[in-house]
C-alpha positions in Angstrom: 0.2 -0.3 0.0 1.4 3.4 -1.0 1.9 6.2 1.5 -0.9 8.4 0.0 -3.4 5.2 0.3 -2.5 4.9 3.6 -3.2 8.5 4.2 -6.5 8.4 2.7 -7.3 5.4 4.3 -6.6 7.5 7.9 -9.7 9.7 6.9 -12.1 7.0 5.6 -15.3 7.2 7.8 -15.8 10.8 7.2 -18.2 11.5 4.5 -18.5 14.5 2.5 -21.1 15.3 -0.5 -18.7 18.1 -1.6 -17.2 18.0 -5.5 -13.4 17.2 -5.6 -10.5 18.2 -7.7 -9.7 15.8 -10.4 -7.0 13.5 -8.5 -5.2 13.0 -11.9 -4.6 16.7 -12.6 -1.2 18.2 -12.3 -0.4 20.7 -9.4 -0.1 23.7 -11.7 -3.6 23.1 -13.1 -6.5 25.9 -12.6 -8.8 25.1 -9.8 -11.9 23.9 -11.9 -14.6 24.4 -9.1 -13.1 27.7 -7.5 -16.2 29.1 -6.5 -16.9 26.2 -3.9 -16.4 26.5 -0.4 -16.6 24.4 2.8 -19.5 25.1 4.9 -21.1 23.6 8.0 -24.3 21.7 7.9 -26.8 23.8 10.4 -26.9 22.1 13.6 -29.7 19.5 14.7 -32.2 20.6 17.2 -33.5 18.4 19.9 -37.0 18.7 21.1 -36.4 19.2 25.1 -34.6 22.1 23.9 -37.8 23.8 23.6 -38.2 24.6 27.7 -38.2 28.3 28.7 -35.6 30.2 31.1 -34.7 28.4 34.1 -33.4 29.9 37.2 -31.4 27.9 39.6 -29.3 28.6 43.1 -26.8 26.1 43.9 -25.0 26.5 47.4 -21.4 25.2 47.7 -20.3 22.4 49.8 -17.3 24.5 50.6 -19.5 27.1 52.2 -17.5 30.5 50.8 -20.2 31.2 48.3 -23.2 30.2 45.8 -23.7 29.9 42.3 -26.9 31.6 40.7 -27.7 30.1 37.1 -30.0 32.0 34.7 -30.6 29.6 31.5 -32.2 30.8 28.5 -33.3 28.2 25.6 -30.9 27.5 23.0 -33.2 28.5 20.4 -36.4 30.3 20.0 -39.5 27.9 20.0 -41.0 28.8 16.9 -37.8 27.3 15.4 -38.1 24.1 17.2 -41.7 23.4 16.3 -41.2 24.3 12.9 -37.9 22.7 12.3 -36.7 25.6 10.1 -33.6 27.8 10.9 -33.9 30.0 14.0 -35.5 33.3 13.5 -33.5 36.2 14.6 -34.7 39.0 17.1 -35.6 42.3 14.8 -33.7 45.3 16.0 -34.2 49.1 17.0 -30.3 50.4 16.3 -29.2 53.6 16.5 -25.5 54.2 15.2 -23.8 57.4 17.0 -20.9 58.2 14.9 -18.0 60.5 15.7 -17.1 62.4 12.5 -14.3 64.8 14.0 -11.2 65.6 12.5 -9.2 62.7 13.7 -11.4 60.5 12.0 -9.8 61.2 8.9 -6.6 59.5 10.2 -5.2 56.7 8.6 -6.4 53.2 9.4 -3.5 51.0 8.5 -4.0 47.2 8.0 -2.7 44.8 10.6 0.7 44.8 10.9 3.6 42.8 13.0 6.4 43.8 14.7 9.0 45.0 12.1 6.8 45.5 9.4 6.8 48.8 7.6 3.4 50.9 7.5 1.5 50.3 4.4 -1.0 53.3 3.5 -4.3 51.7 2.0 -5.8 55.0 1.5 -8.5 54.2 4.0 -9.5 56.5 7.0 -10.7 55.3 10.3 -14.4 56.9 8.8 -13.6 54.8 5.9 -13.9 51.3 7.8 -16.4 52.9 10.4 -18.7 53.3 7.1 -17.8 49.9 5.9 -18.7 48.7 9.5 -22.2 50.7 9.3 -22.9 49.3 5.7 -22.0 45.8 7.1 -25.0 45.7 9.7 -27.2 47.9 7.0 -27.1 44.6 5.0 -28.3 42.3 7.3 -31.4 44.6 8.6 -34.5 44.3 6.8 -38.1 45.4 6.9 -38.7 44.0 10.7 -35.7 46.2 11.8 -35.3 49.8 12.4 -32.1 52.0 11.8 -31.2 55.7 12.8 -27.9 57.4 12.5 -26.2 60.1 14.8 -23.3 62.0 13.8 -21.3 64.2 16.4 -18.5 66.8 15.9 -18.8 69.9 17.4 -22.7 69.5 17.4 -24.6 66.3 17.0 -26.9 66.0 14.0 -29.1 63.6 13.1 -29.0 62.2 9.5 -31.7 59.4 9.5 -34.5 59.3 12.1 -35.4 55.6 13.5 -37.0 54.2 10.3 -37.9 50.7 9.0 -35.5 49.1 6.9 -37.7 49.0 4.0 -35.8 48.5 0.3 -36.3 52.0 0.0 -35.1 53.3 3.2 -31.8 50.9 2.9 -31.0 52.6 0.0 -31.3 56.2 1.6 -29.3 55.1 4.4 -26.4 53.7 2.4 -26.5 57.0 0.7 -26.3 59.0 3.8 -23.5 56.7 5.4 -21.7 56.9 2.4 -21.9 60.6 2.7 -20.2 60.9 5.8 -17.2 63.2 6.3 -14.7 64.3 9.0 -15.5 67.7 10.5 -14.1 69.5 13.8 -14.4 68.4 17.6 -15.9 65.9 19.5 -19.3 66.4 21.6 -19.6 63.0 22.3 -22.4 64.0 25.2 -24.4 65.6 22.3 -24.4 62.6 20.1 -25.4 60.3 22.8 -28.4 62.6 24.1 -29.5 62.9 20.3 -29.1 59.1 19.9 -31.2 58.5 23.0 -34.0 61.0 21.8 -34.8 58.7 18.8 -36.1 55.9 21.0 -38.7 58.5 22.1 -41.7 57.0 20.0 -40.3 53.7 20.2 -43.4 51.5 20.7 -42.4 49.1 24.4 -44.2 46.3 22.7 -42.6 46.6 19.4 -40.4 43.0 20.3 -37.4 44.8 18.7 -34.3 44.7 20.7 -33.1 48.3 21.2 -29.4 49.5 21.2 -27.3 52.1 20.8 -23.8 51.9 19.4 -21.2 54.8 20.0 -18.2 54.7 18.3 -15.2 57.2 18.6 -11.6 57.4 17.9 -10.7 60.3 20.5 -11.3 61.8 23.9 -14.3 64.3 23.9 -13.6 68.0 24.1 -16.6 69.9 24.1 -20.1 70.1 25.5 -19.2 67.5 28.5 -21.9 67.4 31.3 -20.2 69.5 34.3 -21.0 66.5 37.0 -20.0 63.8 34.6 -21.2 61.6 32.4 -22.7 58.9 34.7 -24.5 61.1 37.0 -26.2 62.6 34.0 -27.5 59.4 32.2 -28.3 58.0 36.0 -30.7 61.2 36.2 -32.3 59.7 33.2 -33.9 56.8 35.0 -34.4 53.8 32.7 -33.0 54.2 29.3 -34.9 53.2 26.3 -32.0 51.5 24.9 -28.9 49.8 25.9 -25.8 51.5 25.2 -22.7 50.0 23.4 -19.6 51.8 23.1 -16.7 51.2 20.8 -13.2 52.9 20.7 -10.8 53.0 18.0 -7.2 53.2 18.5 -5.0 54.1 21.4 -6.2 58.1 22.2 -9.4 57.1 23.8 -11.0 57.7 26.9 -11.7 53.8 27.6 -12.6 54.4 31.2 -15.1 56.5 30.1 -16.7 54.4 27.4 -16.7 51.8 29.6 -18.5 53.6 32.2 -21.2 54.9 29.7 -21.8 51.0 28.7 -21.7 49.8 31.9 -24.8 52.3 33.0 -26.4 51.8 29.7 -26.5 47.8 30.4 -24.5 47.6 27.1 -20.8 46.4 26.2 -17.3 48.1 25.8 -15.2 46.8 23.1 -11.7 48.0 22.3 -10.5 48.6 18.6 -6.9 48.5 18.5 -6.4 48.9 14.5 -8.2 48.0 11.4 -8.0 44.4 11.8 -10.5 44.2 14.8 -13.0 46.6 13.1 -14.9 44.0 11.5 -15.1 41.1 13.9 -15.9 43.5 16.6 -19.0 44.9 15.0 -19.8 41.4 13.6 -20.2 40.1 17.2 -21.8 43.4 18.5 -24.9 42.7 16.1 -25.0 39.1 16.2 -25.3 39.5 20.3 -28.0 41.7 19.6 -29.7 39.8 16.9 -29.6 36.7 19.4 -31.3 38.1 22.4 -33.9 36.3 24.2 -34.6 38.8 26.9 -34.0 42.3 27.9 -34.0 44.3 31.2 -33.3 41.7 33.2 -32.5 42.1 37.0 -31.9 39.4 39.7 -33.1 40.0 43.1 -31.5 37.9 46.2 -32.9 37.6 49.3 -30.8 36.0 52.2 -30.0 36.1 55.9 -27.7 39.3 56.4 -25.3 37.5 58.6 -24.1 35.6 55.0 -22.6 38.8 54.0 -22.9 38.0 50.5 -21.2 40.0 48.1 -20.9 40.2 44.1 -17.5 38.8 43.5 -17.2 40.5 39.7 -15.4 43.7 41.0 -16.6 47.3 40.7 -19.0 48.8 38.2 -21.2 52.2 38.0 -24.3 50.0 37.9 -23.8 47.9 40.9 -25.9 48.3 43.7 -25.5 47.9 47.5 -27.7 45.5 49.6 -30.3 46.7 51.7 -31.7 46.0 54.9 -35.5 44.5 54.6 -37.9 46.0 57.3 -40.1 43.9 59.3 -38.4 40.7 59.0 -38.5 38.7 62.1 -34.8 38.3 61.8 -32.3 40.3 60.0 -32.6 39.9 56.1 -30.9 41.7 53.3 -31.8 42.0 49.9 -29.1 42.6 46.7 -30.3 43.5 43.2 -27.9 42.7 40.3 -28.8 44.1 36.6 -28.2 41.5 34.0 -29.3 43.6 30.9 -30.0 41.4 27.8 -29.8 37.6 27.9 -28.8 35.9 24.8 -30.6 32.6 23.4 -28.1 29.4 24.2 -26.1 31.5 27.0 -26.3 31.4 30.6 -25.8 34.2 32.9 -23.8 32.8 36.1 -23.2 34.7 39.0 -21.0 33.7 41.6 -21.6 35.4 44.9 -19.0 35.5 48.0 -20.1 34.8 51.6 -18.8 34.4 54.7 -18.3 30.1 55.6 -18.3 31.1 59.4 -22.0 32.7 59.3 -23.0 30.0 56.9 -21.8 27.4 59.6 -23.7 29.3 62.4 -26.8 29.7 60.7 -27.0 26.1 59.7 -26.4 25.6 63.5 -29.6 27.4 64.6 -31.7 27.4 61.5 -32.9 23.9 60.0 -33.2 25.3 56.6 -31.6 28.6 56.0 -32.0 29.7 52.4 -30.9 32.1 49.5 -34.2 32.8 47.4 -33.8 34.4 44.0 -36.0 36.4 41.8 -35.7 36.8 38.0 -37.8 39.8 36.3 -37.1 40.1 32.7 -39.1 41.3 29.3 -39.0 40.1 25.8 -38.6 43.5 24.2 -42.1 43.9 25.3 -44.2 45.9 28.0 -44.7 42.4 29.6 -42.6 41.4 32.6 -41.9 37.8 33.3 -40.5 36.8 36.9 -39.0 33.7 37.7 -38.5 32.4 41.0 -35.8 30.0 42.7 -34.7 29.0 46.6 -31.1 27.2 47.4 -31.4 25.5 51.1 -27.7 26.2 52.3 -27.9 22.6 53.8 -28.5 21.0 50.3 -25.4 21.8 48.4 -25.0 21.7 44.9 -24.2 18.8 42.7 -23.0 20.8 39.9 -19.8 19.3 38.1 -16.5 20.5 39.8 -15.1 21.8 36.2 -17.9 24.2 36.2 -17.7 25.4 40.0 -14.1 26.1 39.1 -14.7 27.9 35.8 -17.0 30.3 37.3 -15.1 30.9 40.4 -12.2 31.5 38.4 -14.1 33.7 35.8 -15.0 35.8 39.0 -11.4 35.8 40.4 -9.8 37.4 37.0 -12.8 39.5 36.9 -12.0 41.1 40.2 -8.5 41.2 39.6 -8.9 43.2 36.4 -11.6 45.2 38.0 -8.7 46.7 40.5 -6.8 48.3 37.7 -9.5 50.4 36.8 -11.2 51.8 40.0 -14.1 54.4 39.8 -12.9 57.9 40.4 -14.0 60.5 42.8 -14.3 64.3 42.2 -15.0 67.4 44.3 -18.3 68.1 42.7 -19.9 64.5 43.1 -18.8 61.7 45.5 -18.5 59.5 42.3 -18.7 60.7 38.8 -18.6 56.9 37.8 -15.7 57.1 35.3 -13.5 54.1 35.5 -10.1 55.4 35.2 -6.8 53.0 34.8 -4.0 53.1 37.7 -0.9 54.9 36.2 1.4 51.8 36.8 0.5 48.1 36.4 3.7 46.8 37.8 2.5 47.1 41.2 -0.3 44.6 40.4 2.1 42.1 38.7 2.7 39.7 42.2 -1.1 40.0 42.7 -1.1 38.7 38.9 1.2 36.0 39.3 -0.6 34.8 42.9 -4.1 35.0 40.9 -2.6 32.6 38.1 -1.0 30.0 40.4 -4.1 29.7 42.8 -6.9 29.9 39.7 -8.9 27.0 40.2 -9.1 26.4 36.3 -5.4 25.1 36.4 -6.8 21.9 37.8 -8.8 21.3 35.2 -8.4 20.2 31.5 -11.7 21.0 29.8 -11.8 23.8 27.0 -13.6 26.6 29.0 -11.4 26.4 32.2 -8.4 26.2 29.9 -9.6 29.1 27.7 -9.4 31.3 31.2 -5.8 30.1 31.9 -4.7 31.0 28.0 -6.6 34.6 28.5 -4.4 35.4 31.5 -0.7 33.5 30.5 -0.7 31.3 27.3 1.8 31.6 24.7 1.2 34.5 22.4 -0.7 35.2 20.5 -2.7 34.0 23.9 -1.8 35.3 27.1 -2.6 38.9 26.4 -3.3 39.6 30.0 -0.2 39.2 31.4 1.6 40.7 28.4 -0.8 43.8 28.8 0.6 44.0 32.8 3.7 42.9 33.0 4.9 45.4 30.1 4.8 48.6 31.0 5.3 50.2 27.5 2.5 47.9 26.5 0.2 48.8 29.2 0.4 52.4 28.5 -0.1 52.2 25.0 -3.1 49.4 24.6 -3.5 47.6 28.0 -5.4 50.6 29.7 -8.0 49.9 26.8 -7.5 46.3 26.0 -8.1 45.0 29.6 -11.3 47.0 30.1 -12.8 45.3 27.1 -11.9 42.0 27.9 -13.2 42.4 31.6 -16.6 43.6 30.3 -16.5 40.0 28.0 -16.1 38.0 30.8 -18.5 40.3 33.6 -21.3 40.1 30.6 -20.5 36.7 29.0 -20.1 38.0 25.7 -18.3 36.9 22.8 -17.2 40.3 21.4 -14.5 39.1 19.0 -12.5 35.8 17.5 -9.3 37.4 19.0 -9.4 36.2 22.9 -9.6 32.4 23.7 -11.9 33.2 26.9 -14.8 35.2 25.5 -14.8 32.6 22.2 -16.4 30.5 24.7 -19.5 32.9 25.1 -22.7 31.9 22.4 -21.1 28.8 21.4 -23.9 26.8 22.3 -26.4 28.9 20.4 -27.2 28.1 17.0 -28.9 31.6 16.8 -26.0 33.3 17.8 -23.6 31.4 15.4 -25.9 32.0 12.4 -26.2 35.5 12.6 -22.6 35.7 13.2 -22.2 34.0 10.2 -24.5 36.2 8.3 -22.7 39.2 9.2 -19.3 37.8 8.5 -19.9 37.3 5.1 -21.6 40.4 4.9 -18.3 42.1 5.9 -16.3 39.9 3.4 -18.5 40.3 0.7 -20.1 43.9 0.1 -17.9 45.9 -2.2 -14.9 47.8 -0.3 -15.0 51.3 1.1 -13.4 54.0 -1.4 -10.2 55.1 0.3 -10.8 58.9 1.1 -6.8 59.6 1.6 -5.8 59.7 -1.6 -5.4 62.3 -3.7 -6.8 62.7 -7.8 -5.0 60.5 -9.9 -3.1 58.4 -7.2 -3.4 54.7 -8.3 -4.7 52.0 -5.6 -4.8 48.4 -5.7 -8.1 46.6 -5.1 -9.1 46.4 -1.5 -9.9 42.9 0.3 -11.7 43.4 3.2 -11.2 39.7 4.3 -7.6 41.5 5.3 -9.5 43.5 8.0 -11.3 40.4 9.6 -9.3 37.1 9.1 -6.3 34.9 9.7 -3.8 32.9 7.6 -2.9 29.2 7.8 0.8 28.4 8.7 3.0 28.4 5.5 6.1 29.2 3.8 7.0 30.7 0.8 7.5 28.5 -2.4 11.3 29.3 -2.4 12.0 28.0 1.3 15.1 25.4 1.0 14.2 22.1 2.5 16.8 19.7 3.5 16.3 16.1 2.4 16.9 13.1 3.9 20.1 12.7 1.3 21.4 16.0 2.8 20.7 18.0 -0.6 18.3 21.2 -0.2 15.5 21.6 -2.5 12.8 24.6 -2.6 9.7 23.5 -0.7 7.6 23.8 -3.8 9.6 21.0 -5.2 8.7 18.3 -2.8 5.9 15.7 -3.3 4.4 12.5 -1.7 7.0 9.8 -0.8 9.8 12.2 -0.8 12.1 11.7 2.2 13.0 14.8 4.1 15.4 15.1 7.5 13.0 15.6 11.0 14.9 15.7 14.3 14.2 12.0 14.6 15.5 11.2 11.5 14.0 10.6 8.0 10.4 10.8 7.2 8.4 10.7 3.9 6.2 13.5 3.1 2.3 12.5 2.8 0.5 15.7 1.2 1.9 19.3 0.5 -0.5 21.8 0.7 -0.3 24.7 -1.8 -2.1 28.3 -1.1 -2.2 31.0 -3.4 -1.9 34.5 -1.8 -1.7 38.0 -2.8 0.3 40.3 -0.5 0.2 38.1 2.3 1.7 39.6 5.3 5.1 37.2 6.4 8.2 37.7 8.2 11.9 37.2 6.8 13.5 35.2 9.4 17.1 35.3 8.2 16.8 33.7 4.8 13.5 32.3 5.4 9.9 33.6 4.5 7.2 32.4 6.6 4.0 33.4 8.0 4.1 35.1 11.4 2.5 32.4 13.5 4.3 29.4 12.1 6.3 27.8 14.8 10.1 27.7 14.6 12.8 26.5 16.4 16.7 26.3 16.3 17.0 23.4 18.3 13.6 21.5 18.1 13.2 21.7 21.7 12.4 25.6 22.1 9.7 26.8 19.9 8.6 30.3 19.3 6.9 32.1 16.7 8.5 34.5 13.6 6.5 37.5 14.6 8.8 37.7 17.8 12.2 37.0 15.9 11.3 38.3 12.3 14.0 40.6 10.7 11.6 42.6 8.9 8.2 41.7 7.5 7.2 41.6 4.0 4.4 41.5 1.7 4.5 38.0 -0.5 2.8 37.3 -3.6 2.9 33.8 -4.7 2.0 30.2 -3.5 3.1 29.5 0.3 3.3 25.8 1.1 2.7 23.8 4.4 3.7 19.9 4.2 2.0 16.9 6.2 4.5 14.1 6.8 3.9 10.4 7.6 2.0 9.5 10.6 4.3 9.3 13.6 3.1 9.3 17.5 6.2 11.4 18.1 5.6 15.2 17.6 9.6 15.6 17.2 9.1 13.5 13.9 6.7 16.6 12.6 9.2 19.0 11.5 11.2 20.1 8.5 14.7 21.5 8.5 13.9 24.8 6.6 16.3 27.8 6.0 18.6 26.9 9.2 15.4 26.2 11.5 13.0 23.7 12.3 9.6 24.5 11.0 6.8 22.5 12.2 4.7 20.4 10.1 1.1 19.9 10.1 -0.5 17.5 12.1 2.5 17.8 14.9 0.3 16.0 17.5 0.6 18.8 20.0 -3.0 20.0 20.5 -3.2 21.9 23.7 -1.0 23.2 27.1 1.5 25.9 27.0 3.9 24.3 24.0 3.9 27.1 21.2 3.1 24.5 18.6 -0.2 23.6 20.4 -3.3 24.3 18.4 -6.3 22.1 18.6 -6.6 21.7 14.6 -3.2 22.1 13.2 -2.0 19.7 15.6 -4.6 17.1 15.1 -3.2 14.4 12.4 -6.6 12.9 11.7 -8.5 16.4 11.4 -5.6 17.8 9.3 -6.5 14.6 7.0 -9.9 14.6 7.0 -10.0 18.2 5.9 -7.5 17.9 3.1 -9.2 14.5 1.7 -12.6 16.8 1.6 -10.9 19.4 -0.6 -9.3 16.7 -3.1 -5.4 14.8 -3.2 -4.1 15.3 -6.5 -1.2 13.8 -8.4 1.9 13.9 -6.3 0.2 14.1 -2.9 -0.8 18.2 -3.9 -3.9 19.7 -2.3 -4.7 23.2 -3.5 -6.1 25.2 -0.7 -7.6 28.7 -0.4 -6.5 29.2 3.4 -8.6 28.2 6.6 -12.1 28.1 8.0 -13.6 28.5 11.4 -15.7 26.5 13.3 -19.1 28.8 13.6 -19.6 28.1 17.3 -16.3 28.9 18.7 -14.5 30.7 15.8 -11.5 28.8 15.9 -10.1 27.3 13.1 -11.1 23.9 12.1 -10.3 23.2 8.6 -8.9 24.4 5.2 -10.8 26.0 2.4 -10.8 25.0 -1.4 -8.5 27.4 -3.2 -10.3 30.2 -4.8 -7.1 31.7 -6.7 -5.8 29.9 -10.1 -2.3 28.9 -9.7 0.4 29.6 -12.4 0.5 27.2 -15.3 4.1 28.2 -16.5 7.1 28.4 -14.7 7.4 32.1 -16.3 3.8 32.9 -14.9 5.2 31.4 -11.8 8.2 33.4 -11.6 6.3 36.7 -12.2 3.5 35.9 -9.6 5.9 35.0 -6.8 7.2 38.5 -5.4 8.5 39.6 -1.9 
């Protein structure tokens, strides 16, 4: 049996209805079915998911706290009964867009360390308009959209109107006509945005939300007593307020505070590479809303001294003593805001173990009572009640308890970096402000990591928190932001409150961090909405660059650059050491060729060839490689090219990845390339702190199955088109079919392959 047949045999049992390429075609042939892509089948829904929201209280056996779980249905009842795709929630969305002069600043494409800035001619406002068009693209007559711009003053350019075909055309034109002007009067923009909801029908069934985007600090019209006291004085707001800060010159503490008092979310957009994923997730969360205006009220013996554990928030309420009770009784109210289908809200509360024990001595059945009030975008209020008997400890799995304890500990720690400031005018003006030096918190960070309950569990949820805190790059951004003073000053002060918000609200806010990616992963509706928005962002015509002068030539812009990640590969000219001691360019490798590995000669099984245009790659010595392809000098210590690059380049041509013959030893899955060891696909390291660790790229069987679905050609060649992501988690889980034609001749190849 040939090695190629053995490889094919590995993948039997996985069926696919996708068309495959002709296996007898040569690797230089064009892709006959280049319009095809790999898509996931819709999830199968089971009848027992038809239950409504449930509320439960879980006292811990340790008596140190309790967990309150709010569990909405996984998917809308109508979808389960009909068997059709989940109907998303209609929305009332008001966009409040900063059009100050700084919004005309350049919005560079994503870069890596050492790369020269490349001007695309796109401004921050250009990309903001593209994101607004993406939102518009997914709305229909069930939805309404309004637009407010703010500069020195605010202006309503579109009232809240139904998105009929004619109104969508009008809204698109108004978005396209936005131009940068002068100052930044964000308060006027917010108040005008709130006014647009004044005629909202409280029984409309639409999810009301205001989305505020700015790239700077308010410099005019700020309320004298502060934003938060003024917003608090308005009483119940007609819509949730979500804030988005673009770049490194934002007042992120204020944006987070506005989102908290507005029951919404704050997201940080460091550069153009994040604008797509942040807006996609924000709107997908709105469209998968099950309930809004949710509040949880807990009634309990005062001795328990129950406390929220997620840190300070401007919406946080102190417990009150109830009058008229026979025994001292306290009540705590917690605002939960919107609740999404398929995503529980899990509130871990600390308590006094000693008081707990004393209560059990004097009271046979002391309890904590919980009551949840919520609406479903109508004037009707629903209520759900539950009770937890303190003498009856929970039977929840230990891993789940550890996860929520760890999440709470992480949030409480991050919250200490952003205390709520006070001033002479008001005891609290409600604005979070970052501490000037995070270095003082480093010992506490290390203590948190060392004692985190999640460390002792290997499930995906617990490990995602560990990875957020201290995983190898590009994970572990929390530690990176705190332990490096320069990083903290530049982006940590903006990023940390953003990830804190995601974990506090249990909201998936981007494809970036492992922890937030766990939220919404069990919601078919959220996944479907995210995919529709994802496709819209990538496919609608790119914005016209506003920063080019007349007559300047510009290359076509692919919006996927602002919303994607590539697979690990080498440039075609990369020298590979064969087992014979001779070196050949990696593009000459074929099935059966013996190459040298740290464990001796191994045969090539498959070569993945992916055509790219102007791909960001790193030059490491004589090697040109994608930024996150693990390299090693000694096959023991691994790192990423992005951290060791001499420079970064834009590469056009074919990039190559290799699968070697099956071997249980990860060290047998590496090639000697350009003086370094470069890991090959399917190396066997799928978890842990190793730089090679990757759930998909490290899984030999998963890689093999994905490549077989695309089609293996003569010589073991597979023509790829980049990676695809799991719709639930957003993580890479396969390869796409090629959508670019490969060169047919050597001359064409030479002209195409440029660095």
